[in-house]
C-alpha positions as semicolon CSV with decimal commas, in nm:
position;residue;x (nm);y (nm);z (nm)
1;M;7,126;12,208;3,327
2;I;6,937;11,876;3,303
3;S;7,211;11,697;3,497
4;L;7,201;11,959;3,769
5;L;6,820;11,956;3,790
6;S;6,813;11,576;3,803
7;K;7,051;11,580;4,103
8;W;6,825;11,831;4,280
9;L;6,483;11,693;4,187
10;I;6,523;11,316;4,136
11;P;6,605;11,102;4,440
12;N;6,832;10,810;4,357
13;H;6,883;10,958;4,009
14;E;7,173;10,721;3,936
15;D;6,940;10,418;3,921
16;P;6,771;10,435;3,576
17;T;6,628;10,082;3,617
18;S;6,389;10,206;3,887
19;P;6,039;10,278;3,745
20;A;6,008;10,581;3,975
21;V;6,340;10,724;3,852
22;R;6,243;10,664;3,486
23;Q;5,914;10,845;3,538
24;A;6,090;11,135;3,712
25;Y;6,338;11,173;3,424
26;G;6,048;11,161;3,177
27;R;5,863;11,437;3,363
28;L;6,173;11,654;3,394
29;C;6,267;11,632;3,026
30;G;5,904;11,665;2,919
31;W;5,844;11,989;3,108
32;M;6,179;12,124;2,994
33;G;6,074;12,049;2,635
34;V;5,740;12,224;2,679
35;A;5,902;12,537;2,825
36;L;6,181;12,567;2,565
37;N;5,955;12,497;2,267
38;L;5,697;12,752;2,379
39;L;5,971;13,015;2,415
40;L;6,102;12,928;2,068
41;F;5,752;12,941;1,921
42;F;5,683;13,293;2,050
43;G;6,029;13,412;1,947
44;K;6,004;13,271;1,593
45;F;5,644;13,385;1,554
46;F;5,759;13,738;1,631
47;A;6,053;13,696;1,391
48;G;5,817;13,570;1,121
49;L;5,595;13,876;1,159
50;L;5,898;14,105;1,133
51;S;6,036;13,935;0,821
52;N;5,712;13,829;0,648
53;S;5,871;13,484;0,602
54;V;5,660;13,172;0,557
55;A;5,966;12,960;0,634
56;V;6,017;13,131;0,972
57;M;5,646;13,102;1,052
58;A;5,656;12,735;0,956
59;D;5,953;12,685;1,185
60;A;5,761;12,860;1,464
61;F;5,459;12,633;1,437
62;N;5,693;12,336;1,420
63;N;5,813;12,434;1,768
64;L;5,452;12,468;1,882
65;S;5,388;12,111;1,766
66;D;5,701;12,004;1,954
67;A;5,557;12,157;2,272
68;G;5,241;11,958;2,214
69;S;5,451;11,648;2,154
70;S;5,627;11,700;2,487
71;V;5,288;11,717;2,659
72;V;5,193;11,387;2,492
73;T;5,523;11,234;2,607
74;L;5,452;11,349;2,963
75;L;5,109;11,192;2,946
76;G;5,262;10,871;2,809
77;F;5,509;10,844;3,097
78;R;5,228;10,905;3,347
79;L;5,001;10,639;3,193
80;A;5,291;10,393;3,159
81;S;5,360;10,417;3,533
82;R;5,013;10,295;3,631
83;K;5,007;9,969;3,823
84;P;4,878;9,642;3,673
85;D;4,505;9,582;3,694
86;P;4,270;9,294;3,603
87;E;4,238;9,420;3,244
88;H;4,614;9,478;3,206
89;P;4,793;9,222;3,426
90;F;5,134;9,310;3,280
91;G;5,099;9,682;3,349
92;H;5,072;9,981;3,117
93;G;5,438;10,021;3,016
94;R;5,365;10,009;2,643
95;M;5,174;10,338;2,675
96;E;5,515;10,501;2,651
97;Y;5,554;10,351;2,304
98;V;5,201;10,459;2,213
99;S;5,279;10,816;2,319
100;G;5,588;10,809;2,097
101;L;5,368;10,697;1,808
102;V;5,124;10,982;1,876
103;V;5,419;11,225;1,874
104;A;5,522;11,087;1,534
105;G;5,165;11,138;1,407
106;L;5,159;11,500;1,525
107;I;5,493;11,565;1,357
108;L;5,362;11,410;1,035
109;L;5,050;11,628;1,029
110;M;5,254;11,942;1,094
111;G;5,498;11,851;0,816
112;M;5,215;11,806;0,567
113;E;5,060;12,141;0,658
114;L;5,392;12,321;0,628
115;A;5,464;12,156;0,295
116;Q;5,133;12,288;0,162
117;S;5,208;12,643;0,285
118;S;5,558;12,632;0,138
119;L;5,429;12,511;-0,199
120;D;5,194;12,809;-0,210
121;K;5,488;13,042;-0,138
122;I;5,693;12,874;-0,414
123;L;5,411;12,927;-0,665
124;H;5,349;13,285;-0,546
125;P;5,687;13,418;-0,420
126;S;5,718;13,742;-0,229
127;P;6,027;13,918;-0,087
128;V;6,134;13,859;0,274
129;A;6,225;14,159;0,489
130;F;6,565;14,126;0,655
131;S;6,558;14,172;1,033
132;P;6,863;14,155;1,264
133;V;6,628;14,066;1,550
134;A;6,487;13,771;1,353
135;L;6,841;13,664;1,266
136;V;6,944;13,654;1,633
137;I;6,626;13,468;1,730
138;L;6,696;13,198;1,470
139;M;7,057;13,158;1,584
140;V;6,947;13,119;1,946
141;S;6,687;12,867;1,830
142;V;6,953;12,651;1,662
143;A;7,160;12,646;1,982
144;A;6,854;12,565;2,194
145;K;6,750;12,277;1,967
146;L;7,100;12,128;1,968
147;Y;7,097;12,143;2,347
148;M;6,757;11,969;2,352
149;F;6,890;11,702;2,118
150;L;7,188;11,635;2,344
151;Y;6,998;11,605;2,671
152;N;6,712;11,402;2,523
153;R;6,958;11,160;2,362
154;Q;7,161;11,130;2,682
155;I;6,863;11,070;2,911
156;G;6,686;10,854;2,651
157;R;6,985;10,620;2,637
158;K;7,018;10,623;3,014
159;I;6,658;10,513;3,080
160;H;6,612;10,324;2,747
161;S;6,319;10,540;2,633
162;T;6,212;10,524;2,267
163;A;5,983;10,825;2,318
164;M;6,276;11,040;2,427
165;A;6,493;10,904;2,145
166;A;6,221;11,016;1,901
167;T;6,215;11,360;2,065
168;A;6,594;11,384;2,033
169;M;6,584;11,306;1,659
170;D;6,307;11,563;1,614
171;S;6,524;11,825;1,787
172;V;6,824;11,774;1,559
173;S;6,594;11,787;1,255
174;D;6,455;12,116;1,386
175;A;6,806;12,258;1,422
176;I;6,892;12,168;1,063
177;S;6,567;12,310;0,928
178;T;6,617;12,635;1,121
179;L;6,965;12,664;0,970
180;A;6,803;12,630;0,625
181;V;6,559;12,910;0,709
182;L;6,848;13,124;0,832
183;A;7,038;13,063;0,508
184;A;6,733;13,161;0,302
185;M;6,699;13,489;0,493
186;L;7,066;13,578;0,442
187;L;7,058;13,485;0,072
188;G;6,744;13,689;0,022
189;H;6,907;13,989;0,187
190;F;7,236;13,982;-0,007
191;T;7,094;13,860;-0,341
192;D;6,769;13,883;-0,535
193;L;6,694;13,514;-0,483
194;M;6,355;13,449;-0,322
195;L;6,415;13,111;-0,160
196;D;6,174;13,146;0,131
197;G;5,919;12,899;-0,009
198;W;6,187;12,650;-0,107
199;M;6,347;12,660;0,236
200;G;6,003;12,621;0,391
201;M;5,961;12,307;0,180
202;I;6,299;12,179;0,300
203;V;6,185;12,238;0,659
204;A;5,865;12,043;0,586
205;L;6,062;11,753;0,436
206;F;6,289;11,739;0,742
207;I;5,980;11,728;0,961
208;L;5,825;11,447;0,755
209;F;6,147;11,245;0,769
210;S;6,175;11,288;1,145
211;A;5,811;11,172;1,173
212;Y;5,899;10,856;0,979
213;R;6,199;10,779;1,200
214;A;6,004;10,847;1,519
215;A;5,720;10,621;1,404
216;K;5,960;10,338;1,319
217;E;6,140;10,359;1,653
218;T;5,810;10,333;1,844
219;L;5,640;10,077;1,620
220;D;5,926;9,825;1,644
221;P;5,885;9,756;2,020
222;L;5,505;9,760;1,985
223;L;5,515;9,497;1,710
224;G;5,787;9,297;1,885
225;Q;6,159;9,294;1,823
226;P;6,452;9,079;1,936
227;P;6,638;9,182;2,252
228;E;6,977;9,347;2,234
229;R;7,269;9,108;2,201
230;E;7,429;9,243;2,521
231;F;7,112;9,167;2,717
232;V;7,100;8,810;2,585
233;E;7,465;8,758;2,676
234;R;7,396;8,887;3,026
235;I;7,113;8,633;3,067
236;E;7,334;8,350;2,942
237;Q;7,615;8,457;3,176
238;I;7,387;8,452;3,482
239;V;7,221;8,118;3,403
240;L;7,529;7,925;3,290
241;A;7,730;8,042;3,591
242;H;7,537;7,791;3,806
243;D;7,672;7,441;3,846
244;G;7,417;7,194;3,708
245;I;7,312;7,399;3,403
246;C;7,452;7,238;3,087
247;G;7,306;7,481;2,835
248;I;7,008;7,701;2,752
249;H;6,782;7,739;2,450
250;D;6,440;7,871;2,343
251;L;6,518;8,203;2,512
252;M;6,244;8,461;2,467
253;V;6,221;8,815;2,604
254;H;5,870;8,957;2,622
255;N;5,868;9,337;2,637
256;Y;5,565;9,494;2,807
257;G;5,728;9,835;2,828
258;P;6,051;9,974;2,974
259;G;6,129;9,799;3,300
260;R;5,855;9,540;3,241
261;L;6,022;9,234;3,091
262;I;5,930;8,867;3,111
263;I;6,207;8,621;3,028
264;S;6,140;8,257;2,946
265;L;6,397;7,993;2,858
266;H;6,472;7,621;2,864
267;A;6,766;7,509;3,077
268;E;6,935;7,175;3,009
269;V;7,009;6,990;3,333
270;P;7,164;6,645;3,407
271;A;6,898;6,375;3,402
272;D;7,064;6,187;3,689
273;R;7,034;6,474;3,939
274;S;6,757;6,489;4,200
275;V;6,442;6,660;4,072
276;L;6,403;6,846;4,401
277;E;6,764;6,962;4,389
278;I;6,730;7,088;4,029
279;H;6,396;7,252;4,107
280;D;6,560;7,447;4,390
281;L;6,844;7,549;4,157
282;I;6,599;7,673;3,894
283;D;6,408;7,875;4,156
284;N;6,731;8,042;4,269
285;I;6,826;8,132;3,909
286;E;6,480;8,279;3,843
287;Q;6,514;8,497;4,153
288;E;6,864;8,607;4,054
289;L;6,750;8,702;3,703
290;G;6,460;8,897;3,852
291;S;6,669;9,095;4,098
292;T;6,962;9,154;3,861
293;L;6,776;9,238;3,539
294;N;6,454;9,378;3,693
295;C;6,235;9,122;3,517
296;E;6,009;8,821;3,569
297;A;6,182;8,496;3,475
298;V;6,031;8,156;3,394
299;I;6,265;7,860;3,333
300;H;6,167;7,519;3,197
301;M;6,387;7,222;3,288
302;D;6,509;6,995;3,006
303;P;6,683;6,682;3,143
304;I;6,963;6,545;2,927
305;L;7,196;6,246;2,954
306;T;7,542;6,360;3,052
307;D;7,701;6,028;3,150
308;D;7,638;5,837;2,824
309;E;7,949;5,866;2,609
310;A;7,782;5,722;2,298
311;T;7,494;5,972;2,314
312;N;7,730;6,262;2,380
313;A;7,955;6,168;2,088
314;L;7,661;6,127;1,849
315;R;7,511;6,455;1,963
316;Q;7,838;6,630;1,880
317;Q;7,843;6,465;1,538
318;V;7,490;6,579;1,458
319;A;7,566;6,931;1,583
320;E;7,853;6,948;1,331
321;L;7,635;6,801;1,055
322;V;7,363;7,069;1,081
323;K;7,631;7,336;1,042
324;Q;7,688;7,199;0,692
325;V;7,335;7,318;0,613
326;D;7,402;7,658;0,772
327;E;7,690;7,745;1,005
328;T;7,453;7,937;1,235
329;F;7,235;7,631;1,308
330;T;7,236;7,480;1,659
331;I;7,060;7,180;1,811
332;H;6,907;7,095;2,148
333;D;6,682;6,837;2,319
334;F;6,885;6,559;2,158
335;R;6,792;6,200;2,243
336;M;6,824;5,850;2,093
337;V;6,541;5,597;2,055
338;P;6,686;5,258;1,943
339;G;6,470;5,017;1,740
340;P;6,508;4,670;1,584
341;T;6,597;4,808;1,238
342;H;6,717;5,163;1,299
343;T;6,772;5,429;1,563
344;N;6,575;5,753;1,570
345;L;6,768;6,066;1,660
346;I;6,516;6,315;1,794
347;F;6,624;6,678;1,829
348;D;6,536;7,041;1,753
349;A;6,741;7,254;1,511
350;V;6,741;7,630;1,558
351;R;6,787;7,874;1,269
352;P;6,788;8,258;1,259
353;F;6,489;8,434;1,106
354;D;6,694;8,601;0,834
355;R;6,798;8,282;0,653
356;E;6,663;8,228;0,302
357;L;6,640;7,850;0,354
358;S;6,287;7,748;0,452
359;D;6,212;7,525;0,752
360;Q;6,110;7,239;0,522
361;E;6,423;7,269;0,309
362;A;6,642;7,273;0,619
363;E;6,464;6,970;0,764
364;T;6,507;6,773;0,438
365;Q;6,879;6,851;0,418
366;I;6,941;6,762;0,785
367;K;6,759;6,429;0,748
368;A;6,966;6,343;0,441
369;L;7,292;6,419;0,623
370;V;7,196;6,213;0,928
371;Q;7,111;5,913;0,710
372;Q;7,470;5,920;0,579
373;L;7,603;5,844;0,927
374;P;7,716;5,484;0,981
375;G;7,472;5,294;1,202
376;N;7,135;5,329;1,024
377;Y;7,016;5,650;1,192
378;F;6,700;5,843;1,107
379;A;6,648;6,205;1,210
380;V;6,321;6,318;1,366
381;V;6,395;6,689;1,359
382;K;6,191;7,000;1,428
383;V;6,329;7,321;1,279
384;E;6,270;7,629;1,496
385;N;6,339;7,998;1,454
386;S;6,562;8,181;1,696
387;Y;6,393;8,458;1,899
388;V;6,718;8,638;1,979
């Protein structure tokens, strides 16, 4: 249904990189979520009254909170689409992440309330009346929630929305919890076991876990996280495809919300080329990155000697040496400064964040290795962390 509605209601629906298309998908899925969750709430509320089940009632109010969450998601997409202003020059794209965090908070509060109600039912159990109507309503609810999970996951991946990914995970948790409620009703009908309170507690725990996952998925981009490896490789492919670019380093991707990325990097260029020629090349690459990846790109030029065989050979030697410290290490900005008694080798060494070796320890080991080279070399090295 979502695919059909998107073809009817969303112009250019095959272009998820367009901010207008992203917002349209967010509105469509948000209103669909509101409508389905309200229908499920009324159906389960009626089923809970028929069966006198705290677990069914808990499941009903869980759907009501989901409807509220969909409204918050809609509001987040609307706020995220606002244009930049003097107070927010990079736009309001992160409001989508904030809305996802608010959704997680609402889910958490609902889970805590339902856990308290279920605990009371565990301590003071009462029989649950079996109702075929309630049974059918719960089965329909499971199917509806699985459908919501599928379309939210599909569209969330298509437009790279963490808010919709959080909604998808909440939907699958709801389906599992409703199955638990359904099992409790059937067991209570065919046996003397009164599991209503226990199943209500299971529902509450599923809700709390989904709140944790939703919060993590929205907090990560707010706090800052590395870009996806495929995205980095795409950047490298575009930049290095141009003649005159010898290498890139210090790549950073600044995320100001979906579709609002700023890319900065250093590009190594031949020192003997015309500055005006290289400047024009860099401008062209920045424009290509912007149009291809829908981002703002800033590139810093790093001139390097490419026609000095001695420097090139020594650079390769040092690059192999630092891999003895850690095979993931790389170097850049390599240059030689000869002196009367020794030669300084000045360069930066890049290490991933997840290495146990500290910057100071890495620097000490690299300096010791360089001093072992024949020729009386001293390393002036700066150890950096990789941002990708």
